[in-house]
C-alpha positions as CSV (number, residue, x, y, z in Angstrom):
1,M,7.0,-21.2,-43.3
2,N,8.7,-23.7,-45.3
3,T,11.2,-27.0,-45.7
4,K,13.5,-24.3,-47.2
5,D,13.2,-21.8,-44.9
6,L,13.8,-24.2,-42.2
7,K,16.7,-25.8,-44.1
8,S,17.8,-23.0,-44.3
9,F,17.8,-21.4,-40.6
10,L,19.8,-25.2,-39.9
11,K,22.3,-23.9,-42.4
12,V,23.0,-20.1,-40.1
13,C,22.4,-22.4,-37.0
14,E,26.3,-24.7,-38.3
15,Y,27.4,-21.3,-39.3
16,K,26.8,-19.4,-37.1
17,S,26.9,-16.5,-39.5
18,I,24.1,-15.5,-42.5
19,S,26.5,-14.4,-44.5
20,K,28.8,-17.7,-44.6
21,A,25.5,-19.6,-45.1
22,A,24.7,-17.6,-47.5
23,Q,27.2,-18.6,-49.9
24,F,27.2,-22.0,-49.2
25,L,23.3,-21.8,-50.1
26,Y,24.2,-20.1,-53.6
27,V,21.4,-17.1,-52.1
28,T,22.3,-13.3,-51.1
29,P,22.5,-12.7,-47.4
30,Q,19.6,-9.9,-48.2
31,G,17.8,-13.4,-49.2
32,L,18.4,-16.2,-46.4
33,S,18.0,-12.9,-44.2
34,K,14.2,-12.6,-45.6
35,S,13.9,-16.7,-44.9
36,I,15.0,-16.1,-41.7
37,K,12.4,-13.4,-41.0
38,N,9.6,-15.3,-42.4
39,I,9.8,-17.8,-40.0
40,E,9.8,-15.1,-37.0
41,N,6.9,-13.3,-37.7
42,E,5.3,-16.4,-38.2
43,L,6.7,-17.6,-34.9
44,G,6.1,-14.6,-33.2
45,V,9.3,-13.6,-31.8
46,E,12.7,-13.6,-32.1
47,L,15.4,-16.4,-33.0
48,F,18.5,-14.8,-32.7
49,S,20.3,-11.8,-30.6
50,R,22.7,-9.4,-32.3
51,T,26.2,-9.6,-30.6
52,P,29.6,-8.2,-31.2
53,Q,30.9,-11.0,-32.5
54,G,27.9,-11.9,-34.7
55,I,25.0,-13.6,-34.3
56,V,23.8,-16.6,-32.0
57,L,20.7,-18.8,-30.9
58,N,18.8,-17.3,-28.0
59,E,16.0,-19.9,-26.6
60,Y,13.4,-19.9,-28.9
61,G,16.3,-20.5,-31.5
62,K,17.7,-23.1,-29.7
63,L,13.9,-25.0,-29.0
64,L,14.1,-24.0,-32.9
65,E,16.9,-25.8,-34.1
66,K,15.8,-29.1,-31.7
67,K,12.4,-29.6,-33.2
68,A,13.7,-28.2,-36.7
69,S,14.6,-31.9,-38.7
70,N,11.6,-33.1,-37.6
71,I,9.2,-30.4,-38.8
72,I,11.3,-31.0,-42.2
73,K,10.7,-34.4,-41.9
74,E,7.0,-34.3,-41.3
75,M,6.5,-31.8,-44.0
76,E,8.3,-33.5,-46.5
77,S,6.1,-37.0,-46.4
78,I,3.4,-34.8,-46.3
79,F,4.9,-33.8,-50.2
80,D,5.7,-37.0,-50.9
81,I,2.0,-37.6,-52.2
82,N,2.9,-35.1,-55.0
83,D,6.1,-35.8,-55.5
84,E,4.9,-39.4,-56.7
85,A,2.4,-38.5,-58.9
86,N,5.6,-36.4,-60.6
87,N,8.2,-38.7,-60.3
88,Q,8.1,-39.7,-64.8
89,K,8.7,-36.1,-65.5
90,E,12.2,-34.7,-66.0
91,T,13.1,-31.3,-63.8
92,I,15.2,-28.7,-64.9
93,K,16.2,-25.9,-62.2
94,L,17.0,-22.7,-64.0
95,A,19.0,-20.4,-61.9
96,S,18.8,-16.4,-63.6
97,T,20.1,-13.6,-63.1
98,Y,17.8,-11.0,-61.6
99,G,15.5,-9.4,-63.9
100,V,15.7,-12.1,-66.9
101,L,12.9,-13.7,-65.7
102,S,10.9,-10.8,-65.3
103,Y,11.3,-9.2,-68.8
104,L,10.6,-12.9,-70.7
105,S,7.0,-12.6,-68.2
106,I,5.1,-15.2,-66.4
107,D,3.9,-16.7,-69.3
108,F,7.4,-17.6,-70.4
109,I,7.2,-20.8,-68.3
110,R,3.3,-21.3,-68.6
111,E,3.4,-21.7,-72.2
112,F,6.3,-24.3,-71.7
113,N,4.5,-26.2,-69.3
114,K,1.2,-26.6,-71.9
115,I,3.2,-27.1,-74.7
116,Y,5.5,-29.8,-72.5
117,P,3.8,-30.9,-69.3
118,D,6.1,-33.9,-68.6
119,I,9.2,-31.2,-68.4
120,I,8.9,-29.2,-65.1
121,V,11.4,-26.1,-65.3
122,T,11.6,-25.1,-61.1
123,T,13.5,-21.1,-61.3
124,A,15.7,-19.2,-58.8
125,E,16.7,-16.1,-59.2
126,F,20.4,-14.9,-58.1
127,P,23.3,-12.6,-58.6
128,D,25.8,-13.4,-61.4
129,S,28.6,-14.8,-59.6
130,P,25.9,-17.8,-57.8
131,V,24.1,-18.8,-61.1
132,E,28.1,-19.3,-62.3
133,N,28.8,-21.0,-59.2
134,A,25.3,-23.2,-59.0
135,V,25.6,-24.2,-63.1
136,W,29.8,-25.0,-62.1
137,N,28.8,-26.8,-59.4
138,E,25.3,-29.0,-60.9
139,I,23.4,-27.5,-58.5
140,Q,21.6,-26.2,-61.3
141,D,21.4,-27.3,-64.8
142,I,20.5,-24.1,-66.8
143,G,21.9,-20.5,-66.5
144,F,20.6,-17.1,-67.5
145,I,23.4,-14.5,-67.1
146,A,25.3,-11.5,-67.7
147,G,28.5,-11.5,-70.0
148,P,31.2,-11.9,-71.0
149,V,31.3,-15.6,-70.3
150,D,33.7,-17.6,-69.7
151,A,34.1,-19.7,-72.3
152,I,36.2,-22.3,-70.7
153,K,34.1,-23.5,-68.2
154,F,30.0,-23.3,-70.3
155,N,28.6,-23.5,-73.6
156,A,26.9,-19.9,-73.6
157,I,24.1,-18.6,-76.4
158,F,23.9,-15.7,-77.2
159,L,19.8,-14.7,-75.8
160,K,19.3,-11.4,-75.9
161,S,20.7,-7.6,-75.9
162,F,20.0,-4.6,-73.7
163,K,21.4,-0.9,-73.8
164,H,22.0,0.3,-70.2
165,C,20.8,4.3,-69.2
166,L,20.6,6.7,-66.2
167,V,17.2,7.2,-64.3
168,V,17.9,11.3,-63.1
169,E,15.6,13.2,-60.5
170,K,14.0,15.7,-62.9
171,N,15.6,18.5,-60.8
172,N,19.4,16.7,-61.4
173,Q,21.3,19.3,-63.5
174,L,21.9,16.1,-65.6
175,A,18.1,15.4,-66.6
176,K,17.5,18.0,-68.7
177,K,20.3,16.5,-71.8
178,E,19.1,13.9,-74.1
179,K,22.0,12.0,-73.6
180,L,24.4,11.6,-71.3
181,S,28.7,11.1,-71.5
182,Y,31.3,9.0,-68.9
183,I,32.8,12.6,-68.9
184,D,29.1,14.7,-67.6
185,L,29.4,11.9,-64.9
186,K,32.2,12.8,-63.4
187,D,31.9,12.9,-59.9
188,E,28.9,12.9,-59.9
189,P,27.2,10.3,-56.9
190,I,26.5,6.8,-58.8
191,I,24.3,4.1,-57.7
192,L,25.2,0.7,-59.2
193,E,24.6,-2.5,-58.9
194,S,26.4,-4.5,-56.3
195,R,29.7,-6.7,-57.6
196,E,28.3,-9.7,-57.6
197,F,26.7,-8.8,-60.8
198,K,28.1,-8.1,-64.5
199,A,26.6,-4.4,-64.6
200,Y,28.8,-3.6,-61.4
201,T,32.0,-4.9,-63.3
202,N,31.3,-3.7,-67.1
203,N,29.9,-0.4,-66.5
204,I,33.4,0.9,-63.8
205,N,35.7,-0.3,-67.0
206,K,33.7,1.5,-69.0
207,F,34.2,4.7,-66.6
208,L,37.5,3.9,-66.6
209,K,38.4,2.8,-70.0
210,H,37.6,7.0,-71.2
211,G,39.9,8.0,-67.8
212,V,36.4,8.9,-65.4
213,N,37.0,7.4,-61.8
214,I,32.8,6.5,-60.6
215,N,31.9,7.9,-58.0
216,I,29.8,5.0,-56.6
217,V,27.5,6.5,-53.3
218,F,25.3,2.5,-53.2
219,E,25.4,-1.1,-54.5
220,T,22.1,-2.7,-54.7
221,S,21.1,-6.3,-55.3
222,E,17.5,-4.9,-56.1
223,I,17.0,-2.4,-59.5
224,D,13.7,-1.1,-58.3
225,F,15.3,0.1,-54.8
226,A,18.0,2.1,-57.4
227,H,15.4,3.6,-59.5
228,K,13.5,4.8,-56.2
229,L,17.3,6.8,-54.5
230,A,17.2,8.3,-58.2
231,S,14.1,9.1,-57.3
232,M,14.6,10.6,-54.4
233,N,18.1,12.6,-55.8
234,K,20.4,10.6,-53.9
235,G,22.4,10.1,-56.5
236,I,22.7,8.7,-61.0
237,A,20.8,5.1,-60.9
238,I,22.8,3.5,-64.1
239,T,19.8,0.6,-65.1
240,V,18.9,-0.8,-67.9
241,D,16.1,-0.1,-71.1
242,F,12.8,-2.0,-70.2
243,A,13.6,-2.3,-66.2
244,A,13.2,1.8,-66.2
245,K,10.3,1.3,-68.1
246,E,8.6,-0.8,-65.7
247,N,9.8,0.9,-62.9
248,H,9.5,4.6,-64.1
249,Y,8.6,7.1,-61.0
250,E,6.7,10.2,-62.5
251,N,9.6,12.5,-61.0
252,T,12.4,11.0,-62.8
253,V,14.3,10.6,-66.5
254,V,15.2,8.4,-68.0
255,I,18.2,8.9,-70.3
256,P,20.3,6.9,-72.6
257,F,24.4,7.4,-73.3
258,E,26.1,8.4,-75.4
259,D,28.4,5.6,-75.5
260,E,26.1,2.2,-76.9
261,N,28.6,-0.5,-76.9
262,N,27.3,-0.4,-73.0
263,T,25.2,-2.7,-73.1
264,W,23.6,-5.8,-70.5
265,D,24.4,-9.3,-73.0
266,I,22.3,-12.0,-71.8
267,Y,22.9,-15.4,-72.3
268,M,22.1,-19.1,-71.6
269,I,24.7,-21.1,-70.1
270,T,24.9,-24.5,-69.6
271,K,28.6,-26.7,-68.0
272,K,31.5,-27.5,-70.5
273,D,31.3,-31.6,-70.8
274,R,28.1,-31.9,-68.6
275,P,25.7,-33.8,-70.8
276,I,22.7,-31.9,-71.5
277,S,19.4,-34.3,-71.3
278,E,17.3,-34.5,-73.7
279,A,14.1,-32.2,-71.6
280,G,17.1,-30.2,-71.2
281,Q,17.5,-29.6,-75.2
282,T,13.8,-29.3,-75.6
283,F,14.2,-26.6,-73.2
284,I,17.2,-25.0,-74.4
285,N,15.2,-24.9,-77.8
286,Y,12.2,-23.8,-76.7
287,V,14.1,-20.3,-75.2
288,I,15.4,-19.8,-78.4
289,E,12.6,-19.8,-79.6
290,Y,10.5,-17.6,-77.8
291,L,12.9,-14.7,-77.8
292,K,12.7,-14.7,-81.6
293,D,10.1,-12.5,-81.7
294,K,10.9,-10.6,-78.2
């Protein structure tokens, strides 16, 4: 249990809704539910009861609600010692759409910390829409998102382009094809990232442009889960090339689109007209240099 989990719990108490609290906190409902579950597992009790009208605090939840604020204060006072040691350091808050930090690897941040020990980089992962909202509302300083980018609201630097591709179970009739067209996928069950991701709209538009109504049978915020469903032959997963290679199931094949322009383009964004700190510019320059050889 940590202060973040407890603060999330208090927001759910305030809004009496996981989805509304998640929207306020710029996290996914799944992520917020996981935070609540962490607390319940640690305490060994359930905190909410489910009713037709939604969730309500049970007796354990009401007790924690009364004590949570004081617990948070005590925990934060312990962390003050560490904060004092870091008060001379500048902090950059980075929000990223899912998948980018995985591609960059943990060495991406480690190397930056070695070169610039006086700059702290905090990271958070969300779907594209919450990343945009967090940067726009100045909750986060810098964002990694998929294009297209709203050029009126954000400064954008193109970082990397990846190919969208398909994960198909080997017994599927389409598994023998070297490439797949949108026509090939007509009426096929498609597994796709949820509508909070740019990939959702981008792929739907590609299908419609080619006169094909996409048959989405499952939406997910976890691309690994899309690959798993494809391995169970529950549908064909639309994914990106590097993720398909990293999370490969032996009974699946990865097939590219015939349309080579169906890409997942990643941009680094900052809010327009918001001054960038020296530390922020240092990080931006580092990202550009880091990706030159990737």
